[in-house]
N, C-alpha and C positions, 0 to 999 in steps of 0.2 A: 506493500499500499504508499502511496506518495509519503510524504510529509505532509503532515497536516498544521497549517496556517492559522494558529493561536492568536486571538486581538492582542495577547498579554506576554510575549514567548518570554520572557526575562523573568516574570515572575516566580519567584522561590517558590520551592512546596511548602513552609512554615511561616507564618508570620511571625518576626519578631519586632524588638521598639526600635531597629536602626535600618527597617526595610523605607526606602524613598522610594517616591513615583517619580516623573518622568523630569519631571521640573527640579526634581535634589530637593525637596521638601519632605516631609514623616510622613508617611502614609500609615492611615488608622485600620484599627485593626477590622472595623467594618470593611471600608473601602480594599481592602485587601481579602475579605472571605467574597464580597461581589465580585471582583476580578480574577475570584478564585473560580467559582461557579460559573460565571461567564465562559474561563477557558475550559473549564469540564464539559459544559454545555458544546461546544464547539468540537471538541476531541469527539462526541458521541453523533454528531450530526452525520461528522465526516466520516466516520466507522458504517455510520449507517448506510451513508449514500454509496460507498466503496462497495459494501454488500449489494446493495438494490442493482447496482452499475455489476457486478459481477454474475446477480443470478439472474439478468435480463439478457444478459451474453451466452448461458448457457445455457436460457428456452429456446427452446424451439418455434422454428418461425412461424408466426400466423399469415396466411396466403389467402384468407376468404375474403378478406375487401374490407369485413365490416368495420364500422365503426366502435372504439372501446368507451368504458365507463372508466374514467380515471381516481386515481386514490386521492384522495386529498395530500394536498403538497404543505405538510407539518415540518419543511426540513426551514422554512423560509422564516427569517427575521420575524419574531411576533408584532414590530411593528409596521415592516413589510406586509404581515399578513394581516392587520387588521388595514394598512390601506389598501391592500388589493380586495377587500371584502369590502369595503365602504364604496369606493368604484363600482364593484358588480351590483351593488343598492342601489347606486345612484343608474346606473344605465337599465336597467328595471325601471326607476320613476322614472325616465327617459324616455324609454317606450309604453307611459299608458301604466303598466303595472303596480299595481299595490305590494310590495311585499311584507305586509301588516295586515292581512284582513281581520275585520270588525268581528267576525263570529266564527267558531266552526263548531259544530254539535256534535257531542260524545254522547253515546248512547251510553255507555259505563265504563265505569271508570277502571287502572288496570287490575288492584288488585281484584276488582269485580270477574273482570275475564280472567287471569289467571286459577279465582278461584270456581269460575263455570265450567272451562274446557282442560284443565291442568288435566284430567281424567282420559283425555283420549289417547286412543294407539299411535305408536311410529309411525307415522305417514298416515293415518286418518286423517282425513278433510271434509270438512262441513262446509259443503260450495254454495249449498241452499239458505246461509245463514252470516245473512250481514252486517258484521257492527260498526261502529265510529269508534276510537280513542287516539289519545292523544299525548303526548309527553315528549322527551328529551333526548335528541341519539348523542350514546355515549360509545358507540362503534362502529366504525363504516367498513366495509368489506369488497369490493368488486369481487363477482369470479365470470370471467367473460365478459362477451357484449351485451348481454341479455337479464343477466342477473345480479342482484347485488344482496346479501346482509347486512342488517343494520339492528344494531341492540338497543331499544329505546324502553326507558325505565321512566315512572312515575310513581310517586307515593309508596315507595322502596318495595316495589316490584320489578318485573322485568321481562318481557317478552319480545321476542325473535321477530325483525321483518324481512320477509323474503318477497324482495321486491323482484319478479321476474315478469319481463315485456311479457309474456303471452295472457297473462293476467291484466295489464294496466288496460283503461281505456285509451292510452295511448295509440301512434306513432312510433317505432322503435329512435327513430330520431330525437322527437320530445320526449320519449322517457329518459333518452339520455341525458338528453340537456338540464334538464328536470334533477336527476337523482346527481352528475357531475357539479350541479347549483349546489345543493343541499351538501353540507358540513357537518362534521361532528360537534357536536353542542345546540346544533340548532333543534327548537321546538316543532314539531310535527305534528300532523292530524292524517289517518289513517283512516280508509273504510277498506274493508275486505273480508275475508272470509275466514275464518279460525281454521287452525290443522294444527298437527306436529309431523315437524322434519323426519328424513329414515329415520335420523339418529335419535329421535323424541326430545325434541324442542322447540318446548308450545311458543307458536309462529300466528300471524297473520300476515296472508297473504292479499297484499293490496290490490286494488282495482282503483283507487282512488289514492294519490299521495299530494299533498299541500303541504310546501315551509307555512309555519303560521308566523315562526319571529325569528329571524336568524340571529346564532351569534356571533358578533363580530371581534370578539377577541380570543386565540388560540386557545384551547384549554388547555390544563397542565395533562399531559402526558398519561396516555393509561398505564404505562407500565412504571412511572414514577409517582405519579400522584401528585396529593398536595403534601406537605408535611410540617414545610415554615408555620411557625404559631404566630408571626406577626401578621403574616399575611392572610392565614384563617382567621384570625380577630376582627382584624381591619375588615375584610371583604368575607364576609360570615356566610354570604350568598353561594360564591366560591366554594364555601367551606360545605355548605351544604351539599352544591353540587357531586363535588370531588370524594368526598366523606361521608355517603348517606347514612353511614352509624351514627353519625354527630346527630343527628335527629333523634334518636332513641332517649339522650339524654333530657333533651326539652319535652320531648313525651311523657318520663316518668316527673321530671318538673310541675309539669299538669295534671298528673294523679297525685301529687303531692297536695298541690291547691286543693284540688276537687275532695282529696278525701278530709281533709281538713273542714272545710265548707258545709262537706253531709256531717259530720262529727257533729258541727254546734248547728247549724239548722235544726236537727233529727232533736236538739236537746232546748230545744228552741230559745234559741239565741238567732237576733236579729241582725242581717248585716248591714253596716251601713255605711257613709263616706261621706269625711271631714275635711274642711281645705287642706289646701295642697301649701298656699301661703297665706303668711301670719303677719301682723302685725308685730307680734311676741314669739321666738321661737321658744315655746316652752315644750318641756316631757320628757327633757336630757339636759346631761350639760354635754353641749358641744359648740363646735364650731357651724354658725349656719354658711348655707350660700344667701346671698344677696339678691333681692332682682328692686325694679321699681315699677310702679304704678303711675303712668304717665297722667291718666285722666286724675287721679287722688293726689298726684303731686306727693307721692308718701313712698319713702323706702318701707319694702318689707322684703321679708324672709321666706326660702322655699323649707316647709315643715321640716325638723328632724326627729317626729313622733307626733302620734295622734292621742296619744295619751290624756291630756287635760280635757280634751274637750270629748273624747268617749266616757268621763267620768261626769261630765258635766249629764250627757244625757243619760246616765243612771240616777244621778241626783234628781232628771227631771222624772223618772219613772220609768225611764227603760231598761228594764231590770238585769236584762241579759242583752248585751251587745258588743258585734266582733266589726273587726276591719281587716280586707286584707290588701294592704297598696305599697308602694312606695314612700321611700325618707328618704331623705341627701343630706350627708353628713362632708365638711370642709377638711375635718381635722387632721392632723398630724399623727401619725402610726407612732405607738410606744411600744418595746417590742416586751412580750412575753408577760403579758397581765391577767390576772386572771379573771379582773372585770370586763375583760375583752369580751365583750358579745356582739359574736358575727357581727361585727361592725356596729351592731345598736345599743345601745343601753335603755333597754324596755321604759324603766321607770326616773330614771334621769339619779340612782344612787350610785352609780358609779362611772369609771373617765372613761369619756366615749375616745375612742382610738381609730377613728374612722379614715379611711387612706387607701393606698393601690397599691396591694401584695398580692400574694398568694390566696388570701381567704379573706381580703377588702377591697372592694367597690364602694364610690363615692354615693353614688344611687342603688339602694339595692331595698329588697322584698321582705317585707314582716306580714306575721298573723299578729292584732291583740286581741284579746277579750277581756270581759271584765262581765262578772257574775254577781249579784247583791246578795247578801246574807250567804256568801260563801270562804274562805281563807284558806292558807296557803296548805295546810295541809287536804282537805278537799282538791287541791288546784294538781297537790302530785300526783292522789290518785287520778283524775282527770287525764296528767302527763302522760301517767303509766300506761292508760288503757288508750289514749288516742294515737300514740306513736307506734307501741306493740303491735296495735290492729292494722295502723297503716302501714310496717314493714310487712307484715304477714302478707297483707294482700297485694300488694305491689311486689313484693322478694317471693312469696311463695313458703317463706319460710320464716320464724326467728333471730334466725342466724345468717348474718351476709360476711362476703369475705372484700377487704377491703385493704386496699396498697396503701398502706398507710408514708409507709416510706419510697412511696415510687412504685413506676409498675417493671423495673427493672429489679426490684427486689421482691420476695415474699411476703405473701400476703398476711393479713392479721385476721383471725374471725373476731367479730363483733356479735354477741347476744345478745338481743333485746329481748328475751323471756321474763316478762314479770314474776313475783316484785322486784325491784331494783334499790343498790344498796341505798342507805343513806347514811351522809357521816356529818358529825356538828361541825360546824367550823374549827370556832376555838380548842375545843376540845379533842377533835381530831387532830390536831397540830399538837398539840398540846403532847399527846399520844405519841404522835411519829416522833419528836423534837424530844422527849422524857422531859419536860418544864411544866412550870405551872405557871401561867399569865397573871400577873396581877388584875385585883376586878378592873379598876379602870384606866384601861386602853391608852384614852387621852393622857395619860399623865408622862412626865418626865421618866420615870424610873422605868417604865412601859416603853417608851420609846428609846433608850438607851438600852435595853433588855433586846426589844427589834433587832436594833444597829448591830451587836454583838452577836445575834443569832446568824445575822446574814454575815456577817466576816467570817463568823468561824466556819460557816457551811459553805463560802464559796457564792454566795447569793447576791448578785451586782443588785444594786437599786439606786439609780442614778437619784441624783436633787430634780425636785428635793424629797429628800428625806421623812417623811412625814411618818405618822403612825400607820396611818393609812394603807401608804405605799409599801412600806415595809414590810405588813402584813398580809398586803396583797401579794409580795415576789414571795415569800417564804411559802402559801397557798400555792402558789405554782408551780411551787418546785419539789415539795411534799405531796400536797392531796390530789394536786389535777393529774398528778404522775401514776395515780392509782385508778384512773378513769380511765381505760380502755371501753369497759362495756359501761352503759349506763349507769351513772352515780349522781345522786344528788347532796350537794353541799350545801348545807341548810344553815339558818342561824347565824346570819353576819353580824359582827356589832355593828352598831348603832352610827358609828364613826365613818364607816364603809357603806351605811345604804340609810342617810336621810330623812329620805322619803316613804320609806316603809316603816308600818307600824311597830315597836317596843314590842319586846316579846311577853308574853302574860306569863311565862315559869321562869326563864332565864335573865337575870340584870344585864343593861347594858347591852342588849342582844336585839335584834329582829328577826319579827316572822316574816322569813324571806328563802329560799332556795333559788338554785341554779342547775341546771342537768349539762352535767359533762359527758359527752360521746369521743373517744377517739380521745380523748387530754381535751378536748376543743367543748367552749361552752355554746349551745342548741337551744336552752331554754332558759328563762329568767321571769321569776313571780312573784307577787308580795304578798302577805295582806295590807289592802291598804290604810295609808293614813287618812285619816280624816274628821282630825281634831284641826278646823281652821285657826286656832293662834297659833297651834305651834308650828302649822304648815306656812303662815305668815314669816313667824321667826328662821324660818329655812331659808325661806324667800331671799329672807333680809340679808341670811348670813350669803347666801351664793353671790348679789349686789356687790357685797363688802369686797369679795373676790374680784368680782369684773371690775370693781375703781381700782383694783391690785394691779390689773395689767390680765388677771384670769380669763382669755377671749372663750373657752370654753365654759367661764359660769353660766348658773341663770340667770334669764330677765325675772323681774316680780310682775306674777302676772296677779293683776287685784282684781280683773275679771273674773277668774280662776277662782280666787280666794274667797269673793262675793257667792259666788254658787257653793261654796263649802260651807258659805255661812247659812244657808238654807238645809241646810242637814244631807251626808253621805252615809246612807248605810254603811252597817260592816261589808266590804265591797272585797273578793278576792280578783286581781289583773295580772294577766300574762302574756307571756310574747314567747313567741317564736319566729327563727329567721327563715324564708322558705329557702333558699340561696347554700347554706349551709346543711340544711336536711338534705336537698336535691344532690349535693358533694357526695356525700354519704352511701346516698341510695344508689349513684351513676356510681361509683368507686373515682371520684376524681377528685385530685389532692390541689388543682386550679378554679378558682372563684370563677377563672373565664369558660370553662368548661362549661357552666351552667347558665351563663348570661349570654343571650344571642349576640348582645352590643355590648360588649363590656366594654367600659372607662379605657381611654388608651393614651398615654402620651404624642403630642403632633409629632408628623414624621419629622419636619423643619427642627424641632427643638431636640427630637434623638437625633439627628445626625451631627447638630453642634455638640453633646453630650460625647457623641464618640469622637 
């Protein structure tokens, strides 16, 4: 084979910091990878072209004079391919042909076609039954001058198209022109009869074949597919086209939401909607996104939690309410926090840590419900029932396999069989560390003790080293590590949960629990604080923190305090992150795999960083 002409022939095999470009400037690792990929593609194209030429030379010559059906020319540069397709499209328009038909009647979906005709015998054809189906072309393979094979896919189903000129309504020349214009990636409509090839492949034999929407760009090759994560997340439509198994993640996500909704509806909860934009961002300690209402000349905030609105509905007599919806947080991440609640701090009792990483996205989905005359003990029982039943229905077992350390490592088994272990936070930590904490965890002696324990056990706690943060770090190191299977960590100290109701039996503690699975928080719930005097005091404390520069501290919400003064019944409040629960049930470690359109750093910023 002749020497391959590479676009970057002097590029070394591996990147080093001293690699330079043609101008002598340092070459970034990102640019090196781009050039390396371009060289690889050029080499593969040259090898494929050489093989095709050799095969053509070795093939016997045809002398029947028949025009040929041609294969797609995917050896072109992608930009040249796009330019050629645009020119062909414009040529059709110039002839008065509309390349984008308004309507194509589909008599049955692709899955329905497969279900109805998959029982046919090899070679059997139902020539008297005419059906019309549509989908995207994934493979095109001409065979001689009068026959082509296509793979047509739609809605996870695949059917072969056996386009035979003998069955077409077109003359041979028109048949060949039509199919030569059709490319891999095009969406087509087919009217024909069902059958199976002699090899048993379920097929449709078209009488009519129509391109409904051409794919102007060259699709990723069927050999290599689409594996680049950046491209997959930025162009999710292309990911779904090339990797149909990705769809399964979002089917399971829909099932999670559907199950939660059905569970609550059957228990007489009412689904409600609360505002997405607020004058005051309440319900959590978090930095909100800011927007502006032009007509009102008013700065507004995207909501960080629906809590305060939902509790006002309970005050108004709607005793069981829930909402499934989006929350928005602009906060920076803080590594390794026991209060890291799916990027959501449901009732504002902890430190919100929303950002962009493997398990956090600034825009995320939660379900929150509030039930009058329930407490956190009731909610623990409900949580066990809801989640264990959900796992059983969706996965078919209480036990799932989860690749907690990545798909290149062995999976762990997570057992959702109820009942689940319960650990009282402070007493559990005392048992692990073989210590006894002072009753007042806010005092100087308690802080000194917690700091000494962190130092002794090499637990890093960046400033500010408050008792709450020190305790939080120790919990993350010693209690959360026990929580591969579902575990409730309960009875948080008041200093970690200022909006939860005080514990009726354990001094200085609250009636709060967090559910941990795979060592990560999945649910958070309280017996709600319903004392308006105490609530206003806590809001004032938050306002003081905000005045000192804490942009995640809460605003004082006087409207909510006034509502509480009308009387909130004893109430239990509960929240769960839909995204993280979906990650567990789809065996994904990256939240972007369960968000159709995850937040991504702009490409121009990404290039500057590299």
